[in-house]
MARMI-788092 format. One record per atom (N, C-alpha, C): residue in three letters; z, y, x. Coordinates in steps of 0.02 Angstrom, whole numbers, padded with zeros to 5 digits, always signed. Each point is the difference from the previous one (the first is absolute). Example, Ala and Ser with C-alpha at 12.3 -4.5 7.8 and 13.67 -1.06 7.14 Angstrom:
BEGIN
ALA+00390-00284+00660/ALA+00000+00059-00045/ALA+00000+00060+00045/SER-00036+00053-00018/SER+00003+00059+00042/SER+00037+00055-00039/
end
This chain:
BEGIN
MET+00022+01648+00756/MET+00065-00026+00016/MET+00007-00069-00032/ASP+00032-00044+00034/ASP+00009-00068-00023/ASP+00044-00002-00063/ASP-00019-00039-00051/ASP+00037-00003-00063/ASP+00072-00023+00009/ALA+00011-00050+00043/ALA+00067-00026+00011/ALA+00044+00053+00032/PHE-00028+00037+00049/PHE+00038+00053+00033/PHE+00014+00056-00048/GLN-00049+00017-00042/GLN+00008+00054-00049/GLN+00054-00018-00052/ALA+00000-00063-00023/ALA+00049-00022-00049/ALA+00070+00000+00030/ALA+00005-00017+00064/ALA+00065-00002+00033/ALA+00028+00070+00011/SER-00044+00049+00008/SER+00023+00068+00014/SER+00018+00038-00064/GLN-00021-00023-00059/GLN+00016+00034-00063/GLN+00069-00020-00024/PRO+00032+00043-00040/PRO+00063-00020-00031/PRO-00011-00059-00047/ALA+00052-00037-00013/ALA-00005-00061-00041/ALA-00025+00015-00070/SER+00021+00055-00030/SER-00022+00016-00068/SER-00075+00015-00003/GLN-00026+00036+00050/GLN-00072+00015+00003/GLN-00040-00064+00011/ALA+00024-00044+00042/ALA-00035-00063+00014/ALA-00002-00043-00063/ALA+00055+00000-00039/ALA+00001-00039-00062/ALA-00049+00028-00050/LEU-00004+00066-00007/LEU-00048+00031-00046/LEU-00071-00015+00021/GLN-00014+00004+00065/GLN-00067-00011+00024/GLN-00020-00074-00008/SER+00048-00046+00010/SER-00017-00071-00005/SER-00012-00020-00073/THR+00032+00035-00048/THR-00012-00018-00070/THR-00067+00026-00024/SER-00025+00054+00030/SER-00064+00028-00022/SER-00058-00039+00028/GLN+00009-00033+00057/GLN-00054-00038+00030/GLN+00003-00072-00025/PRO-00058-00031-00010/PRO+00001-00070-00022/PRO+00028-00044+00057/THR+00040-00048-00020/THR+00029-00045+00050/THR-00046-00060+00008/ALA+00003-00028+00059/ALA-00042-00058+00014/ALA+00027-00060-00037/GLN-00042-00033-00038/GLN+00019-00059-00038/GLN-00004-00061+00045/PRO+00047-00046-00004/PRO-00006-00061+00040/PRO-00061-00040-00024/ALA-00028-00036+00047/ALA-00059-00041-00016/ALA+00018-00053-00052/PRO-00042-00011-00049/PRO+00016-00051-00051/PRO+00001-00070+00032/LEU+00044-00041-00026/LEU+00006-00068+00025/LEU-00059-00042-00022/THR-00025-00040+00044/THR-00053-00046-00018/THR+00031-00064-00026/VAL-00040-00043-00028/VAL+00025-00064-00026/VAL+00030-00041+00056/ALA-00031+00000+00058/ALA+00026-00040+00056/ALA+00069+00025+00021/ASP+00010+00068+00001/ASP+00065+00027+00019/ASP+00054-00022-00050/ALA-00017+00003-00064/ALA+00048-00018-00052/ALA+00019-00073+00003/THR-00049-00044+00010/THR+00015-00071+00002/THR+00038-00018+00064/ASP-00015+00033+00056/ASP+00037-00014+00061/ASP+00073+00020-00007/ARG+00012+00055-00035/ARG+00068+00025-00006/ARG+00042-00045-00045/PHE-00028-00027-00052/PHE+00038-00039-00049/PHE-00014-00075+00006/ASP-00030-00021+00054/ASP-00020-00070+00007/ASP+00060-00045+00013/ASP+00046+00021+00042/ASP+00057-00042+00017/ASP+00056+00012-00050/PRO+00029-00053-00027/PRO+00056+00008-00046/PRO+00062+00025+00038/LEU+00041+00037-00035/LEU+00061+00026+00030/LEU+00059-00038-00029/PRO+00054-00010+00034/PRO+00009+00014+00070/PRO-00037-00051+00043/SER-00012+00019+00062/SER-00035-00045+00045/SER+00039-00006+00065/GLN-00017-00051+00038/GLN+00031-00010+00065/GLN-00055-00006+00052/SER+00010+00030+00057/SER-00050+00000+00053/SER+00030-00027+00064/VAL-00041-00037+00036/VAL+00018-00024+00066/VAL-00049+00032+00049/HIS+00026+00038+00048/HIS-00041+00033+00050/HIS+00009-00036+00066/PHE-00055-00012+00035/PHE+00005-00034+00064/PHE-00060+00018+00043/ALA+00003-00019+00063/ALA-00053+00014+00047/ALA-00033-00066+00021/VAL-00065+00002+00006/VAL-00038-00058+00024/VAL-00015+00014+00074/PRO+00030-00039+00046/PRO-00010+00013+00071/PRO-00073-00011+00020/PRO-00024+00037+00050/PRO-00069-00008+00022/PRO-00013-00071+00028/MET-00058-00026-00017/MET-00023-00064+00026/MET+00046-00059-00017/ARG+00038+00005-00056/ARG+00041-00054-00025/ARG-00014-00010-00073/THR+00015-00059-00026/THR-00012-00015-00070/THR+00067-00014-00034/LEU+00011+00034-00057/LEU+00059-00011-00041/LEU-00021-00037-00063/THR+00044-00041-00027/THR-00014-00034-00063/THR+00051+00023-00052/TRP-00020+00000-00063/TRP+00043+00023-00054/TRP-00015-00041-00061/ARG+00052-00026-00033/ARG-00009-00033-00064/ARG+00026+00047-00054/VAL-00042+00016-00047/VAL+00015+00050-00051/VAL+00042-00032-00055/ASN+00061+00025-00010/ASN+00046-00028-00050/ASN-00013+00027-00070/ALA-00028+00060-00005/ALA-00016+00031-00064/ALA-00065+00038+00008/SER-00038+00007-00054/SER-00062+00038+00004/SER+00015+00068+00030/ALA-00042+00020+00048/ALA+00015+00060+00038/ALA-00064+00036+00021/THR+00010+00058+00030/THR-00054+00040+00028/THR+00013+00010+00074/LEU-00048-00018+00041/LEU+00004+00011+00072/LEU-00034+00066+00015/ARG+00035+00045+00035/ARG-00028+00066+00017/ARG+00004+00009+00076/VAL-00056+00020+00029/VAL-00003+00012+00072/VAL+00015+00074+00013/GLN+00050+00013+00043/GLN+00019+00069+00015/GLN-00036+00028+00061/SER-00006-00040+00052/SER-00033+00024+00061/SER-00035-00059+00034/ALA-00056+00014+00030/ALA-00041-00048+00038/ALA-00033-00051-00046/GLN-00056-00024+00021/GLN-00039-00049-00039/GLN+00035-00068+00003/VAL+00004-00034-00058/VAL+00034-00064-00004/VAL-00048-00053-00027/TRP+00002-00059+00030/TRP-00041-00056-00020/TRP+00044-00046-00043/VAL-00021-00013-00062/VAL+00039-00041-00047/VAL-00040-00062-00016/THR+00030-00058+00007/THR-00030-00064-00019/THR+00043-00031-00055/ARG-00032-00022-00054/ARG+00035-00033-00055/ARG-00008-00075+00007/ALA+00050-00038-00023/ALA+00001-00073+00010/ALA-00060-00034-00033/ARG-00013+00012-00063/ARG-00053-00036-00035/ARG-00062+00043-00012/SER-00013+00046+00044/SER-00058+00044-00008/SER-00047-00008+00060/PRO-00064-00004-00013/PRO-00047-00005+00057/PRO-00013+00067+00033/TYR+00027+00054-00028/TYR-00013+00067+00025/TYR+00059+00029+00037/ASP-00014+00039+00051/ASP+00051+00039+00035/ASP-00007+00072-00022/HIS+00054+00037+00005/HIS+00000+00070-00020/HIS+00020+00043+00059/TRP-00039+00052+00015/TRP+00017+00050+00050/TRP+00022+00061-00039/LEU+00064+00017+00002/LEU+00027+00057-00037/LEU+00012+00059+00046/GLN-00026+00057-00020/GLN+00010+00063+00036/GLN+00065+00032-00024/PRO+00028+00047+00038/PRO+00060+00035-00023/PRO-00011+00033-00068/GLY+00048-00011-00045/GLY-00004+00027-00067/GLY-00028-00049-00051/GLU-00032-00054+00022/GLU-00029-00048-00047/GLU+00054-00050-00022/THR-00012-00029-00059/THR+00047-00048-00028/THR-00035-00065-00018/LEU+00040-00053-00008/LEU-00026-00065-00019/LEU+00051-00032-00046/ARG-00022-00026-00057/ARG+00043-00034-00048/ARG+00015-00070+00024/LEU+00063-00020-00004/LEU+00021-00067+00020/LEU+00032-00034-00059/GLU-00015-00064-00009/GLU+00028-00038-00056/GLU+00061-00041+00023/ARG+00044-00013-00047/ARG+00060-00039+00014/ARG-00018-00069+00027/GLY+00035-00020+00053/GLY-00011-00065+00030/GLY-00055-00001+00053/GLU-00036+00054+00008/GLU-00055+00003+00048/GLU+00027+00007+00071/ARG-00035-00029+00048/ARG+00018+00007+00071/ARG-00054+00041+00034/ILE+00021+00050+00040/ILE-00047+00042+00036/ILE+00018+00002+00073/TRP-00050+00015+00042/TRP+00009+00011+00071/TRP-00024+00070+00016/LEU+00039+00036+00040/LEU-00015+00069+00018/LEU-00005+00007+00075/SER-00050+00037+00023/SER-00005+00015+00071/SER-00037+00066+00009/THR+00005+00028+00060/THR-00035+00062+00015/THR-00025-00003+00072/GLU-00054+00034+00012/GLU-00027+00004+00068/GLU+00012+00069+00030/ALA+00040+00041-00034/ALA+00016+00067+00024/ALA+00046-00004+00061/VAL+00004+00054+00037/VAL+00043+00003+00059/VAL+00074+00007-00022/LEU+00011+00038-00053/LEU+00068+00009-00026/LEU+00011-00046-00061/PRO+00063-00015-00016/PRO+00013-00041-00059/PRO-00024+00033-00063/ALA-00024-00040-00047/ALA-00023+00025-00065/ALA+00059-00002-00048/ARG+00011+00055-00036/ARG+00053+00002-00050/ARG-00027-00022-00067/VAL+00036-00045-00033/VAL-00021-00030-00063/VAL+00059-00001-00048/SER-00013+00005-00065/SER+00053-00009-00049/SER-00024-00046-00056/ILE+00046-00039-00026/ILE-00014-00043-00057/ILE+00048+00021-00055/THR-00029+00020-00057/THR+00039+00026-00056/THR-00008-00045-00060/SER+00055-00018-00031/SER-00002-00041-00061/SER+00051+00027-00050/ALA-00004-00023-00061/ALA+00047+00021-00051/ALA+00069-00029+00017/TRP+00051+00040-00012/TRP+00068-00022+00013/TRP+00019-00054-00049/GLN+00032-00052+00025/GLN+00024-00054-00044/GLN+00076-00002+00004/PRO+00032-00005-00057/PRO+00073-00001+00000/PRO+00026-00063+00036/PRO+00061+00002+00024/PRO+00029-00060+00032/PRO-00002-00060-00047/PHE-00012-00057+00027/PHE-00003-00063-00037/PHE-00059-00005-00047/ALA-00052+00041+00010/ALA-00060-00005-00041/ALA-00035-00067+00012/GLY+00003-00024+00061/GLY-00029-00065+00016/GLY+00035-00057-00035/VAL+00066+00005-00006/VAL+00039-00051-00035/VAL-00019-00001-00074/GLN-00007+00059-00030/GLN-00020+00005-00070/GLN-00070-00030-00010/ARG-00046+00015+00046/ARG-00068-00027-00005/ARG+00001-00077+00006/CYS+00041-00027+00044/CYS+00006-00073+00007/CYS+00029-00031-00064/ARG+00049+00032-00029/ARG+00030-00024-00062/ARG-00052-00002-00056/GLU-00042+00052-00004/GLU-00052+00002-00052/GLU-00052-00055+00012/ARG-00018-00012+00062/ARG-00048-00053+00016/ARG+00029-00069-00018/LEU+00063-00010+00016/LEU+00033-00064-00015/LEU+00003-00011-00076/ALA+00016+00052-00038/ALA+00003-00005-00072/ALA-00070-00016-00029/ALA-00052+00031+00027/ALA-00068-00013-00023/ALA-00020-00072+00017/TRP+00019-00024+00059/TRP-00017-00068+00021/TRP+00036-00051-00044/LEU+00063+00012-00015/LEU+00038-00045-00043/LEU-00029-00001-00071/ALA-00020+00058-00025/ALA-00031+00003-00067/ALA-00065-00040+00000/LEU-00041+00007+00052/LEU-00062-00038+00004/LEU+00013-00075+00005/LEU+00050-00019+00039/LEU+00019-00070+00006/LEU+00024-00029-00066/THR+00038+00039-00037/THR+00025-00021-00066/THR-00058-00009-00049/LEU-00049+00045+00002/LEU-00058-00006-00044/LEU-00042-00062+00016/ARG-00005-00017+00063/ARG-00039-00059+00020/ARG+00033-00065-00024/ARG+00066-00002+00000/ARG+00036-00061-00018/ARG+00012-00007-00074/SER-00012+00052-00038/SER+00013-00005-00072/SER-00049-00049-00032/PRO+00023-00040-00049/PRO-00045-00049-00032/PRO-00053+00036-00040/GLU-00060-00025+00005/GLU-00056+00030-00038/GLU+00003-00024-00072/ALA-00015+00044-00045/ALA+00003-00017-00072/ALA-00064-00030-00023/
end
């Protein structure tokens, strides 16, 4: 008799007793790759999901370091300052750096689904970064103009 059918036909108390006497299946241990994939992206994060139409090319300028993940269909990725092209299969990822420009296309019959995930930045984070750059530039300018002893 099938174990699932037998367990379903027994009263709940008998099934609980029988399940405690038998060893339970342990989940497979996590490998290093699983652990790093799970904790690789900082939280909270923001994702943009979109489709790449067949036989068309989309361009994207990355505003913050991000991860490109292909959901369906093979995607061709070209980076602005790289001599290499990348063919990404569904489930594969590619790291993107801030300020980088990429081009995406697919030769599939259906649109390819893609997502770009980056760390969430609070509102006005760009203004704060500009203020810090300006302060650093003014400090450097002040140091250059100071009289040498």
